[in-house]
N, C-alpha and C positions, 0 to 999 in steps of 0.2 A: 291917839287912837285911830285905828284904820277901820273903815267900813267898806265892805264891797265884795271882793272876789272869792273868798273862802267861807267855809261853813264852820260854826262852832261845834259841830259834831265830833271833832277831834279833841275837844276839851278833855284833859286828863291823860292824853296820849303824849308821851314824852320820848324823845330820842336823844341819848347822850352822843355828842359829836366827838370824834377823835381829836387829839391835840391837847395842849396844855390847859390846865384848869384856870390859870391866870394868863391873860392875853393883853399885851400892850397894843393899843390902836395908834398908828401913826397920826400925829396931829391931835390926838385926844378923842375921847369917847363921843363927843359932840359930832364928830365927822360921820359916825354911824348913822345918826338921825338925819344929818344933812343929805347923805347919800340916799337914805330911804325916802325922804321927802321929795328928792329930785326924781326918783323913779315912780312914785305913786301919786305925786302931786301934793303940795303943801296943804291944800284944803281938806285932804283926807287924813291928815296926821295932826293930832292934837297934843301939844307939848305944854309943859309948865303947869300942870294940874296936879294937886295932891289928891291921890285916890284914896278913899276910905274903904271901899269894898267893891268887889267884882262878883257879880251874881250871874251865874251861867244858867240859861234856860235851854230848852231843847233846840230851838232854832236861832237864838241870838244871845247876846251878852249885855247886861246892864251894868254900867260903871257909875258909881256915885263918888262925887268929889267933896272935899272939905268945904268948898264955897257954896255947897248946896245944889250944884248943877248935877244933872243926870244925863248920861249919853248912852244911846243904844247902838250896837254894832253887831256885825256878823262875827267878829273876833277882835281880840285886843292883844297887844304886846305889852307886857308889864315889865318895866325896867326899874327895879328898886335896889338899893344897897343891900348887901347881905345882912347887915345889922337890922335894918327895917324889916326885912323878910323874916329874920329870926324872931323879932319881937311881935310881928303882927300877922303872920301867915295864917294863924288859926282863926282869926276874925275877919281877915281881908277877903278870903275866897269862900264863896258859897255856891255849890257845896265845897267842903274842904278839899285841899290838895290830897292826893293819894298818900297813904301811910308811908310808902317807901320814899316819897319826896320829902315828907316831914322829917323822916329819919336822916336823909341825906343832908338837909339844910342844917341840922344840929350837929352832925358828926364832922363836917368839913369846915376848915378854917377856924 
C-alpha cells in the first residue's frame, strides 16, 4: 500500500492501456514491486497482506486485512489474481466497482 502523493478522488476512473492483455514480465511479477519499492521507498509500500476490503472515502482509502489490521492511505494499488477478483470483487470494494468493470471481469479470460 502506498500513501502520499496522489488523491483518491480518481477512484473509479479507469484507463485501459494499449498492448496485450497478458504480459510476461522479465524476471517475474515480483520485479514490478521491487521496482516500485525502489522508486517510492519500501516503507511506503506494504506487501504480503491479504486484503479483505477496500473502502473508498472522499479524501482517502481504508484497507482492511485478514489479520485484523487497518491501513489508511491516499490511494492503493490492488494486485489480485483474476480468480480472486472474480470471486470477491462484489464484497471487496466499497463502494462497488463500476458496472462496466464488473462486466469486463466476468467476460474476459
